[in-house]
Every structure is written in C-alpha cells, then in structure tokens.
C-alpha positions as a printed NumPy array, in Angstrom:
array([[ -5.545,  17.268,  52.487],
       [ -6.406,  20.099,  50.1  ],
       [ -7.131,  19.247,  46.452],
       [ -7.863,  21.619,  43.577],
       [ -9.742,  20.462,  40.504],
       [ -8.544,  22.391,  37.458],
       [-11.383,  22.415,  34.963],
       [-14.711,  21.507,  36.549],
       [-16.442,  20.167,  33.462],
       [-18.103,  16.759,  33.485],
       [-15.116,  14.622,  34.519],
       [-13.647,  17.251,  36.83 ],
       [-17.025,  17.541,  38.542],
       [-17.126,  13.791,  39.17 ],
       [-13.851,  14.001,  41.076],
       [-14.738,  17.252,  42.824],
       [-18.149,  16.178,  44.105],
       [-16.991,  12.747,  45.243],
       [-13.825,  13.966,  46.965],
       [-15.933,  16.593,  48.736],
       [-17.726,  13.763,  50.559],
       [-14.601,  13.184,  52.661],
       [-14.185,  14.951,  55.982],
       [-10.396,  15.   ,  55.638],
       [-10.311,  16.565,  52.153],
       [-10.877,  20.234,  51.343],
       [-11.851,  20.621,  47.693],
       [-11.443,  23.672,  45.501],
       [-12.424,  23.974,  41.84 ],
       [-11.13 ,  26.368,  39.199],
       [-13.282,  26.849,  36.112],
       [-13.838,  29.684,  33.66 ],
       [-17.634,  29.335,  33.589],
       [-19.004,  32.002,  35.931],
       [-22.495,  30.464,  35.91 ],
       [-21.16 ,  27.028,  36.824],
       [-18.945,  28.416,  39.591],
       [-21.735,  30.561,  41.04 ],
       [-24.138,  27.604,  41.088],
       [-21.57 ,  25.385,  42.825],
       [-20.891,  27.98 ,  45.507],
       [-24.598,  28.635,  46.058],
       [-26.053,  25.129,  46.013],
       [-23.184,  22.627,  45.87 ],
       [-22.13 ,  20.454,  42.945],
       [-24.816,  17.906,  42.088],
       [-24.242,  14.599,  40.296],
       [-27.152,  12.496,  39.088],
       [-27.514,   9.308,  37.066],
       [-24.99 ,   6.585,  37.834],
       [-24.603,   8.151,  41.283],
       [-26.588,  10.69 ,  43.288],
       [-24.128,  13.026,  45.01 ],
       [-24.041,  16.616,  46.183],
       [-20.584,  17.954,  46.957],
       [-19.905,  21.091,  48.965],
       [-16.718,  22.782,  47.779],
       [-15.204,  26.159,  46.982],
       [-15.234,  27.154,  43.312],
       [-13.645,  30.154,  41.62 ],
       [-13.018,  31.682,  38.207],
       [ -9.999,  33.548,  39.593],
       [ -6.91 ,  31.355,  39.729],
       [ -5.269,  33.774,  42.158],
       [ -7.841,  32.773,  44.792],
       [ -6.578,  29.172,  44.933],
       [ -4.719,  28.511,  48.195],
       [ -1.659,  26.255,  48.449],
       [ -2.772,  22.698,  47.644],
       [ -1.19 ,  19.314,  48.17 ],
       [ -2.724,  17.985,  44.984],
       [ -4.155,  19.237,  41.732],
       [ -6.285,  17.212,  39.332],
       [ -6.352,  18.641,  35.816],
       [ -9.543,  17.803,  33.912],
       [ -9.668,  20.45 ,  31.18 ],
       [ -9.79 ,  19.638,  27.487],
       [ -6.268,  18.827,  26.308],
       [ -5.93 ,  22.018,  24.254],
       [ -6.443,  24.1  ,  27.411],
       [ -3.934,  22.282,  29.636],
       [ -1.01 ,  24.649,  29.337],
       [ -3.001,  27.837,  29.959],
       [ -4.934,  26.341,  32.871],
       [ -1.835,  25.023,  34.637],
       [  0.149,  28.198,  33.993],
       [ -2.613,  30.159,  35.729],
       [ -2.836,  27.832,  38.736],
       [  0.748,  26.615,  39.177],
       [  1.333,  28.876,  42.187],
       [ -1.063,  26.691,  44.193],
       [  1.123,  23.613,  43.652],
       [  4.57 ,  24.987,  44.447],
       [  4.93 ,  22.259,  47.065],
       [  2.295,  19.892,  45.712],
       [  1.724,  17.295,  43.005],
       [ -0.464,  17.643,  39.913],
       [ -2.272,  14.756,  38.199],
       [ -3.954,  14.639,  34.819],
       [ -7.141,  12.638,  34.237],
       [ -7.543,  14.023,  30.718],
       [ -7.955,  12.375,  27.345],
       [ -5.128,  12.163,  24.869],
       [ -1.358,  12.428,  24.712],
       [  0.878,  15.291,  25.79 ],
       [ -0.946,  16.569,  28.874],
       [  1.773,  15.457,  31.299],
       [  4.422,  17.255,  29.28 ],
       [  2.337,  20.445,  29.295],
       [  1.825,  20.244,  33.07 ],
       [  5.534,  19.588,  33.63 ],
       [  6.388,  22.957,  32.046],
       [  4.806,  24.659,  35.068],
       [  5.012,  22.313,  38.089],
       [  7.75 ,  20.054,  39.428],
       [  5.902,  16.885,  40.47 ],
       [  3.541,  15.328,  37.924],
       [  1.223,  12.31 ,  38.056],
       [  0.245,  10.429,  34.886],
       [ -3.44 ,   9.544,  35.131],
       [ -6.188,   7.792,  33.209],
       [ -9.869,   7.724,  34.094],
       [-12.926,   6.063,  32.576],
       [-15.917,   7.694,  34.331],
       [-17.826,  10.026,  32.002],
       [-20.786,  12.351,  31.968],
       [-22.092,  15.676,  30.735],
       [-23.106,  19.013,  32.201],
       [-26.904,  19.344,  32.334],
       [-27.006,  22.812,  33.856],
       [-24.704,  25.041,  35.924],
       [-23.838,  23.103,  39.06 ],
       [-25.484,  19.887,  37.807],
       [-23.672,  17.038,  36.015],
       [-25.157,  13.828,  34.677],
       [-22.936,  10.873,  35.63 ],
       [-23.257,   8.56 ,  32.619],
       [-20.522,   5.99 ,  33.095],
       [-18.733,   4.666,  36.162],
       [-15.235,   3.241,  35.89 ],
       [-11.761,   3.004,  37.33 ],
       [ -8.889,   5.469,  37.462],
       [ -5.157,   4.711,  37.37 ],
       [ -2.412,   7.028,  38.643],
       [  1.366,   6.728,  38.412],
       [  4.479,   8.939,  38.465],
       [  5.228,  10.842,  35.247],
       [  8.683,   9.526,  34.51 ],
       [ 10.661,  12.708,  33.642],
       [  9.239,  14.709,  36.596],
       [  7.655,  12.166,  38.917],
       [  5.619,  12.803,  42.011],
       [  6.817,  10.601,  44.909],
       [  5.02 ,   7.281,  44.722],
       [  3.802,   7.677,  48.304],
       [  1.984,  10.819,  47.199],
       [  0.499,   9.002,  44.206],
       [ -0.814,   6.36 ,  46.607],
       [ -2.176,   9.037,  48.926],
       [ -4.191,  10.693,  46.158],
       [ -5.41 ,   7.324,  44.866],
       [ -6.583,   6.4  ,  48.362],
       [ -8.553,   9.644,  48.731],
       [-10.231,   9.22 ,  45.334],
       [-11.181,   5.632,  46.175],
       [-12.594,   6.554,  49.573],
       [-14.578,   9.331,  47.942],
       [-16.27 ,   7.01 ,  45.463],
       [-13.919,   7.097,  42.443],
       [-12.057,   3.74 ,  42.523],
       [ -8.396,   4.499,  41.824],
       [ -5.24 ,   2.374,  41.647],
       [ -1.66 ,   3.598,  42.06 ],
       [  0.871,   1.908,  39.751],
       [  4.565,   2.458,  39.131],
       [  4.134,   2.574,  35.317],
       [  0.905,   4.216,  34.166],
       [  1.701,   4.256,  30.45 ],
       [ -0.123,   0.994,  29.731],
       [ -3.496,   2.16 ,  31.099],
       [ -3.048,   5.537,  29.427],
       [ -2.366,   4.087,  25.998],
       [ -5.209,   1.591,  26.366],
       [ -7.617,   4.494,  26.832],
       [ -6.001,   6.619,  24.117],
       [ -6.445,   3.749,  21.675],
       [-10.015,   3.171,  22.887],
       [-10.9  ,   6.846,  22.486],
       [ -9.148,   7.273,  19.152],
       [-10.91 ,   4.212,  17.742],
       [-14.43 ,   5.091,  18.885],
       [-14.894,   8.787,  19.725],
       [-14.252,  10.23 ,  16.249],
       [-16.445,   7.588,  14.607],
       [-19.283,   8.685,  16.872],
       [-18.461,  12.329,  16.179],
       [-18.531,  11.812,  12.406],
       [-21.695,   9.679,  12.32 ],
       [-23.687,  11.095,  15.242],
       [-23.983,   7.61 ,  16.745],
       [-23.632,   6.633,  20.396],
       [-20.903,   4.185,  21.399],
       [-23.183,   1.152,  21.297],
       [-24.628,   2.019,  17.903],
       [-21.139,   2.416,  16.426],
       [-20.087,  -0.995,  17.717],
       [-23.198,  -2.858,  16.489],
       [-22.595,  -1.892,  12.847],
       [-20.184,  -4.499,  11.329],
       [-18.692,  -2.006,   8.876],
       [-17.932,   0.552,  11.562],
       [-16.758,  -2.133,  13.994],
       [-14.218,  -3.273,  11.386],
       [-12.956,   0.301,  11.053],
       [-12.705,   0.565,  14.842],
       [-10.538,  -2.582,  14.927],
       [ -8.269,  -1.178,  12.224],
       [ -7.716,   1.969,  14.289],
       [ -7.048,  -0.162,  17.374],
       [ -4.452,  -2.248,  15.54 ],
       [ -2.533,   0.864,  14.485],
       [ -2.594,   2.203,  18.037],
       [ -1.35 ,  -1.091,  19.449],
       [  1.53 ,  -1.12 ,  16.98 ],
       [  2.571,   2.411,  17.984],
       [  2.446,   1.509,  21.689],
       [  4.481,  -1.658,  21.096],
       [  7.109,   0.312,  19.184],
       [  7.653,   2.38 ,  22.337],
       [  7.948,  -0.673,  24.559],
       [  4.615,   0.054,  26.252],
       [  2.72 ,  -2.996,  27.477],
       [ -1.034,  -2.361,  27.541],
       [ -2.721,  -3.414,  30.77 ],
       [ -5.664,  -4.864,  28.81 ],
       [ -6.875,  -5.217,  25.225],
       [ -8.735,  -2.085,  24.021],
       [-10.966,  -4.366,  21.928],
       [-12.366,  -5.935,  25.103],
       [-13.029,  -2.507,  26.577],
       [-14.817,  -1.376,  23.411],
       [-17.182,  -4.359,  23.5  ],
       [-17.74 ,  -4.049,  27.249],
       [-18.656,  -0.374,  26.939],
       [-21.203,  -1.213,  24.232],
       [-23.378,  -3.141,  26.708],
       [-26.731,  -1.459,  27.51 ],
       [-25.902,  -1.226,  31.202],
       [-22.5  ,   0.382,  30.573],
       [-22.284,   2.983,  27.79 ],
       [-24.46 ,   1.873,  24.862],
       [-26.344,   5.19 ,  24.808],
       [-23.39 ,   7.371,  25.828],
       [-22.445,  10.176,  23.465],
       [-18.665,  10.408,  23.422],
       [-17.223,  13.764,  24.432],
       [-16.077,  14.348,  20.861],
       [-19.631,  13.919,  19.57 ],
       [-20.816,  16.354,  22.244],
       [-18.155,  18.803,  21.043],
       [-19.14 ,  18.44 ,  17.39 ],
       [-22.813,  18.945,  18.186],
       [-21.895,  22.128,  20.075],
       [-19.423,  23.184,  17.358],
       [-16.531,  23.214,  19.829],
       [-12.944,  22.366,  18.948],
       [-12.369,  18.65 ,  19.537],
       [ -9.424,  16.777,  21.066],
       [ -8.646,  15.003,  17.778],
       [ -5.084,  16.431,  17.708],
       [ -4.343,  14.698,  21.028],
       [ -6.01 ,  11.356,  20.195],
       [ -5.634,  10.235,  16.575],
       [ -3.232,  13.097,  15.957],
       [ -1.095,  11.91 ,  18.863],
       [ -1.036,   8.339,  17.571],
       [ -0.013,   9.617,  14.13 ],
       [  2.751,  11.74 ,  15.664],
       [  4.202,   8.913,  17.761],
       [  3.82 ,   6.538,  14.815],
       [  5.849,   8.85 ,  12.639],
       [  8.54 ,   9.142,  15.311],
       [  8.837,   5.345,  15.595],
       [  8.37 ,   4.424,  11.937],
       [  4.911,   2.861,  12.342],
       [  2.379,   3.564,   9.549],
       [ -0.97 ,   4.942,  10.792],
       [ -3.038,   5.648,   7.64 ],
       [ -6.446,   5.061,   9.246],
       [ -5.723,   7.364,  12.161],
       [ -4.39 ,   9.946,   9.713],
       [ -7.598,   9.724,   7.655],
       [ -9.872,  10.012,  10.702],
       [ -7.848,  12.991,  11.95 ],
       [ -8.256,  14.722,   8.576],
       [-12.011,  14.094,   8.468],
       [-12.634,  15.544,  11.929],
       [-10.382,  18.532,  11.192],
       [-12.464,  19.063,   8.052],
       [-15.656,  19.07 ,  10.104],
       [-14.144,  21.674,  12.447],
       [-13.065,  23.777,   9.465],
       [-16.592,  23.729,   8.057],
       [-17.854,  25.744,  11.022],
       [-15.742,  28.767,  10.191],
       [-15.376,  28.72 ,   6.411]])
C-alpha cells in the first residue's frame, strides 16, 4: 500500500510517522516547508511526547514527484485544502483521498479534484517543535467513512482504517461519518476560539465557570444545527470537553487556533464557527454566539494588518 500525506504539519506528521512503522505501507509526504521536508528526508520524522516514534518516509515540496498512491490523507489547514489537492490530484487518479482536517467543507473541496473521497475526523494533536520533529500532545481516535456524494468504496475505507490502527493511530471505519465529524466541529468551535481569544489552554478555559457557560452555549447552537440536518452525534461534545480538560489528557494543550493567533497566522474560524453559522442560516437555526465568536476572531486577524 502506498499512502501520501498532504500537509505534513503536526497532525499530518502523526499519521505519516506512525504509518511508516508498517512494512507493508510506503509513505510519502507533501509539504511546502523546505526545511521540514529536508529534515525528514535526512533524519526521519520524529515524534516525541505522548509517543516516541521515528518514521522513515519520502518527503517532497514538489507535488509532481508524488507517485501513484492508493490513498491520500489531507491534513492541511482548511483554507489550503483546494490548492493542496489540486496540486496532488494526479497521484490519486485511481486512489481514495481522506480528510482528517478540522472544520466543515473539506470533503467538498477534495471532491472537486478527485473521484473517491473519505470523510474523516481525528482527535490526536500536537505541534511542530523543529523541522522534522513534532511534539505529540494528545492521543485519540480517528473515524473514517465514505463521503456521500462521491464515496470511496467502503472496503477501501476499512483498508485505510486498518493500516492506521496497525500503525498506532486507532481508527474506526463507519458507514456514516457525519456524527463524529460534527461532534468534533462542535467541540472545536466551542473551545478553540475561546482559547485563541484569551490565551488560555483547554483546561484553563474549562475551569472558569463564566467561560464554561459560554462554551456550553456554543455547543447548544452547534447541536441544534446538526439536529436540523438529521445528523445524530456519536457522543455528547460536552463530555468530550470535560474529558479533554483532565490533566492527563489535554489540560495544558494549546489549541491549534491559539497557536495560530500567537504566530499571527490566519485561523480556521471560517470553517468552524463560520461553518456552523452558515449551516444554521441554511436550516433556519439561530447561531448568535457562534456569529459573535466568529466576528471577534476575524477582528483579531484584521488587527495584524491594519
């Protein structure tokens, strides 16, 4: 099996390094960071923290170098999905492409360029410490399922899930992956921007009663939007939020949006709270809290340039 990771940031690196442990999987990675790619090719891709792993794989900044692959795993930021898949689509002419990204709309963007798409959701998280070295902050499960308008065959979904699990990234194949996806979207939209706006880690957000109440209000709006679409969540996002706040899970974890704000990078707010607002509008569900949080984060982004 040959798998290409599209976007070898923190989450993409977790999949790349773990899949590279398997003798029957050849792993490639496509990333625009020349320093990161050079370090991976020279010394392997190192994970430290929640797991100590060194993966040997082929990395490139030139999409044309990617060979034909049976699977792609897209792990870029949501705003880069379309460009990244357009550049690499040739490698998946006969393959299937999965997203393990945050937010809403990634599957639709992938489907513009490839025929067989896998809807995915993943909870492991980390951050890049140096080129070729990623800190693995949070372990967790991944769920994969066919993207309904342009589905990958379910047998292929199961095949990719099996490889990820054997490599050290526990993954389940399901026939309807919308529930897990919306659970994480709601989780992220309720917690990530609060951390980004306050500078607090996940655990510190949750332990403040005033912020915890705001988090629950955002969750309730997200649940209402999911219900309006007939999506049944696989678990309550509230339970996940409290579980992640435990010291041994993600109390001290800086959400990716907080990392982006600290680095003055564009955030994924349009695909999290903005996505909930958009679907809410389409289905007649009010989302004033998500709208307000979206506006605040967009204001922070605007402050960097004006």
